C-alpha positions, 0 to 999 in steps of 0.5 A: 497484511494488516487491519487498522482503524483510523479515528475521524480526521486521524493520520498515521504511518505504517512501516513496511519492510521491503526487499529488493524486487523488480516491482512492489504493490500495496493493495487496500480497502478503505472508505473513499475519504481515506488517502494513502501515500507510499514513501520509499526508504529515502522518504521519496513519494513513490505512489499515491491514492487520494481520498475523494478521487474517482479511484478512491471509490473502488472496492480495492485500491492499489499503489504500484511501483513499476520499477526496481525497488531496494530493500529498506523500510518503506512507509505508508501514510494513511489520512482519514478525512472522514468525520467517522472512524475508518477501517483499512485493510491492506496487504503489501507485496514485492515481486523479487524477479518477474523471470522466475517460474516455480512449479510444484507437483504433487503425487 
């Protein structure tokens, strides 16, 4: 999880260490004028949430990769197209195996 402040019209990239997983997601909260593009470790675009699109007006926005992902350093490119600073709060997670179930019991 991370919080970032983007200046007006600023673009930045955040490195995300990824592990082998059956799928992965980025969840973030940002003003509607902020776009997010997710790149895998080869530099290929694997997801996008464009500022100004209808889904950008949601409180929480998600980019999900619904296929197996390989470990490496992924990047999230954030672009603030607003005329004011924008705060972005984000979290990334990977599901290592959807077939694993772990149960813990207390006393």
